[in-house]
C-alpha positions in Angstrom: 96.0 77.5 107.5 93.3 78.9 105.3 93.8 82.4 106.7 97.5 82.3 105.9 96.8 81.1 102.3 94.3 83.9 101.8 96.6 86.5 103.2 99.5 85.2 101.0 97.4 85.1 97.8 96.0 88.6 98.4 99.1 90.2 100.0 101.6 89.2 97.3 99.9 90.9 94.4 98.9 93.9 96.5 102.5 94.4 97.6 103.8 93.9 94.1 101.3 96.1 92.2 100.4 98.8 94.8 103.2 99.2 97.3 106.1 99.0 94.8 104.5 101.7 92.7 104.8 104.3 95.5 108.6 103.8 95.8 109.0 106.0 92.7 105.8 108.1 93.2 104.4 110.3 95.9 101.3 108.9 97.8 100.3 112.5 98.6 99.1 112.8 95.0 96.0 110.8 96.1 95.1 113.2 98.9 92.1 114.6 97.0 90.6 111.0 96.8 91.1 110.4 100.5 87.7 111.5 101.7 85.8 110.0 98.8 87.5 106.6 99.4 86.9 106.5 103.1 83.3 107.6 102.8 82.4 105.3 99.9 83.9 102.2 101.6 82.7 103.3 105.0 85.6 101.6 106.8 84.9 103.1 110.2 81.5 101.5 110.5 82.2 98.2 109.0 85.8 97.5 110.1 86.1 99.3 113.4 82.5 99.0 114.7 82.0 102.8 114.8 85.2 103.6 116.8 86.8 106.9 116.1 89.9 105.8 114.2 92.0 108.2 112.3 92.5 106.3 109.0 94.0 108.0 106.1 94.5 106.6 102.6 97.8 108.4 102.2 99.1 107.0 105.5 98.0 103.5 104.5 99.9 103.8 101.2 102.9 105.3 102.9 103.0 102.5 105.4 102.7 100.0 102.5 105.6 101.8 100.8 107.7 101.5 104.0 106.9 97.8 104.2 104.9 98.0 107.5 102.6 95.3 108.6 99.0 95.6 107.5 97.9 95.2 111.2 99.6 98.4 112.1 98.9 100.3 108.9 95.1 99.7 109.0 95.2 100.2 112.8 93.6 96.8 113.4 94.5 97.0 117.1 91.3 98.9 117.5 89.4 95.9 116.2 91.4 92.9 117.6 93.9 93.4 120.4 96.6 90.7 119.6 98.7 91.6 122.7 96.1 90.0 125.0 96.6 86.7 123.1 100.4 87.0 122.9 101.0 88.0 126.5 102.7 85.1 128.3 103.2 86.8 131.6 100.2 85.0 133.0 102.0 81.7 132.4 105.2 82.8 134.0 104.5 81.1 137.3 103.7 77.8 135.6 106.8 78.0 133.5 109.0 78.7 136.5 107.4 75.7 138.3 108.2 73.5 135.2 111.8 74.8 135.1 112.4 74.0 138.7 111.0 70.5 138.5 113.6 67.7 137.9 112.6 64.7 135.8 114.3 61.4 136.3 114.3 58.9 133.6 114.3 55.2 134.6 
C-alpha cells in the first residue's frame, strides 16, 4: 500500500510536469546532456547492479511522452523479473483439479 502511495505521489507530478512538456517539444534537444546525466547519476551501477543496460535519457523521455510504463521505459526487467511472479502456469494443474471437483452443500 505504501509503495502504491509513493508511486502515485511521485508519478503524478512527474507525468504532469515532465511528460506533458515533451508533447509539444522534441526530446532529442536533450541529447547533449545524455552522457552527463547517465554518468553523474551512475544509474547502471546503482540500479542495474553493473549489468550492461542500454539506457538513454532521450528514450526515457520519449517513452514518457508516449505514456509507456516506467517499468519498461527504465528497463527494470533487468533488475526485477516480474514475469516469474505473474506466471500462473505452475498452478494450472491445481486449478484444473479444483475446477473438476464438485462441491455439494448440505
